[in-house]
C-alpha positions in Angstrom: 16.1 -12.6 -9.1 13.0 -11.1 -10.6 11.1 -12.9 -13.3 9.1 -11.4 -16.2 5.6 -12.6 -16.9 3.6 -11.6 -20.1 0.4 -10.4 -18.2 -1.5 -9.6 -21.4 -0.9 -8.4 -25.0 0.0 -5.0 -23.7 1.6 -5.6 -20.3 4.5 -7.1 -18.7 4.6 -8.1 -14.9 7.9 -8.0 -13.1 7.7 -10.3 -10.1 10.3 -10.0 -7.4 8.6 -12.3 -4.8 5.2 -13.4 -3.6 5.2 -12.2 0.0 3.5 -9.1 1.5 6.1 -9.1 4.1 9.0 -9.8 1.8 11.9 -7.4 1.3 11.3 -6.6 -2.4 9.7 -3.3 -1.8 13.0 -1.4 -2.4 13.5 -3.2 -5.7 10.0 -2.4 -6.8 10.4 1.2 -6.0 13.9 1.5 -7.6 12.7 0.0 -10.9 9.5 1.9 -10.9 11.5 5.2 -10.4 14.0 4.3 -13.1 11.3 3.5 -15.7 9.2 6.5 -14.8 12.1 8.9 -15.0 13.8 7.3 -18.0 10.8 5.6 -19.9 11.6 2.9 -22.4 10.0 3.3 -25.8 6.3 2.7 -26.0 5.8 2.8 -22.2 2.1 3.7 -21.4 1.8 3.2 -17.6 3.4 1.7 -14.5 1.6 0.1 -11.6 3.7 -0.8 -8.5 2.4 -3.2 -5.8 4.0 -5.1 -2.8 6.4 -7.2 -4.8 5.4 -6.7 -8.5 5.5 -3.9 -11.1 3.0 -4.0 -13.9 4.5 -2.3 -17.1 2.0 -1.3 -19.6 3.0 -0.6 -23.2 1.8 0.0 -26.6 2.2 -3.2 -28.6 1.8 -1.3 -31.9 5.1 0.5 -31.1 7.1 -2.1 -29.3 7.8 -5.8 -29.6 7.2 -7.3 -26.1 10.4 -9.3 -26.2 12.5 -6.3 -26.9 10.8 -4.5 -24.0 11.4 -7.5 -21.7 15.0 -7.6 -22.8 15.4 -4.0 -21.9 13.8 -4.4 -18.5 16.0 -7.4 -17.9 19.1 -5.3 -18.6 17.9 -2.7 -16.1 17.2 -5.4 -13.5 20.7 -6.5 -13.6 21.9 -3.1 -12.9 19.3 -2.3 -10.2 21.4 -2.8 -7.2 22.8 0.3 -5.7 20.5 2.8 -7.5 19.7 5.8 -5.2 16.6 5.6 -3.2 14.2 8.6 -3.3 13.8 10.7 -0.2 11.3 9.1 2.2 9.3 10.8 4.8 7.8 10.0 8.2 4.2 10.7 9.1 2.4 10.6 12.4 -1.3 10.0 12.0 -3.7 10.8 14.9 -6.4 8.3 15.4 -9.7 8.1 17.4 -10.1 4.3 18.2 -13.3 2.4 18.7 -16.9 3.6 19.2 -18.5 5.2 16.2 -15.0 5.9 14.8 -13.9 2.2 14.9 -16.9 0.0 14.7 -15.0 -3.2 14.1 -12.5 -2.8 17.0 -14.6 -5.0 19.3 -14.8 -7.8 16.6 -11.0 -7.5 16.0 -10.4 -8.0 19.7 -12.7 -11.1 19.8 -11.1 -12.6 16.7 -7.5 -12.1 18.1 -8.4 -12.9 21.7 -6.9 -9.6 22.9 -8.4 -6.8 25.0 -9.3 -3.7 22.9 -6.7 -1.7 24.8 -4.0 -4.1 23.6 -5.3 -4.1 20.0 -5.0 -0.3 20.1 -1.6 -0.3 21.7 -0.2 -2.8 19.3 -1.6 -1.0 16.3 -0.3 2.4 17.4 3.0 0.9 18.6 4.2 -0.4 15.2 6.0 1.4 12.5 4.6 0.9 9.0 6.0 1.2 5.5 3.9 2.4 2.6 4.5 -0.4 0.1 2.3 1.0 -2.7 -0.8 3.3 -3.2 -3.9 2.1 -5.0 -7.5 0.9 -4.7 -8.9 4.4 -4.4 -6.9 7.7 -4.7 -4.3 8.0 -2.1 -5.0 4.7 -0.2 -1.8 3.5 1.4 -1.1 -0.3 1.7 0.9 -0.4 4.8 3.3 -3.3 5.8 4.2 -3.8 9.4 1.0 -4.9 11.1 2.0 -6.9 14.1 1.4 -10.6 13.7 -1.0 -10.6 16.7 -3.4 -8.4 14.7 -3.6 -10.3 11.5 -7.4 -10.5 10.9 -9.5 -11.8 8.0 -11.5 -9.2 6.1 -15.1 -8.7 6.9 -17.3 -11.4 5.6 -19.5 -8.8 4.0 -18.1 -5.5 2.7 -19.7 -2.2 3.7 -21.2 -0.1 0.9 -19.7 3.0 2.4 -16.6 3.4 4.6 -16.0 6.9 5.8 -13.1 8.9 4.7 -10.3 8.8 7.2 -11.3 5.3 8.4 -8.2 3.4 9.8 -8.5 -0.3 9.0 -6.7 -3.7 9.0 -7.1 -6.9 6.9 -5.0 -9.9 6.8 -1.3 -8.7 7.3 -2.1 -5.2 6.0 -3.0 -1.9 7.5 -4.5 1.1 5.6 -6.4 4.3 5.8 -9.4 5.2 3.5 -8.6 8.6 2.0 -12.2 9.1 0.6 -15.5 7.6 1.3 -15.9 4.3 -0.6 -17.0 0.7 -0.3 -14.7 -1.5 1.6 -14.3 -4.8 3.4 -11.4 -4.1 5.9 -12.0 -4.1 9.6 -12.4 -0.4 10.7 -10.9 0.2 14.1 -10.5 4.0 14.1 -10.7 7.2 12.2 -8.4 10.2 11.5 -8.8 13.7 10.3 -5.4 13.5 8.6 -5.8 14.4 4.8 -4.3 11.6 2.5 -5.7 12.9 -0.7 -6.3 16.4 -2.0 -6.8 16.7 -5.8 -6.2 20.5 -5.6 -2.6 19.9 -4.6 0.3 19.5 -7.0 1.0 16.1 -5.3 -2.5 14.9 -4.5 -1.6 11.8 -2.5 0.1 12.7 0.7 1.9 9.4 1.1 4.2 7.6 -1.3 5.8 4.2 -1.5 8.7 4.0 1.0 7.3 6.6 3.5 7.0 5.6 7.1 3.8 5.9 9.1 3.0 5.7 12.8 -0.4 6.1 14.4 -0.9 8.2 17.6 -3.9 7.4 19.9 -6.1 10.6 20.4 -9.0 8.7 21.9 -10.1 5.2 22.6 -13.9 4.6 23.0 -15.5 1.3 23.8 
């Protein structure tokens, strides 16, 4: 059962569980869609994550307890709500070399040959759990246990757009050039964010992603 936390004087946090690999993603997406499509009074914004949903509201228009009560009623009716259509994407990746400068370090950390790191990463199916950090950045669950690797000790000041990276139990792709501390193992030309489009972010929570090896350079 989800719990509600008063995160600030203008935000409620709905907590489903605390695990990245937990099964709460469907509940987060269902409640997010319901509140987005049928917003409660005084709603300002919604921020979904792996297993939480931050609900921002205007405290001058709504008492926090009444909003919490409404969200609680919706939570009790959440089961069985229809899921949005989800889509599957295949992302081509050039691994290693100048495209994946951290592939060798990931191999040393995991004790696996580079070829096996690439095979494991490209052989898994990932689920987009949420989008954030930078425009269109997908947080992907499904990274094989063997590839769980700490973040870099020192973040880079600039990570190239299209960089395919892993950190901890997560995988992701940098849609735009930005600072970043994840381990970059490859790069793609797949476009994840285009502000000129009606739907700027290509991926959305619930979508499925697979990576396809285009090239592997040592």
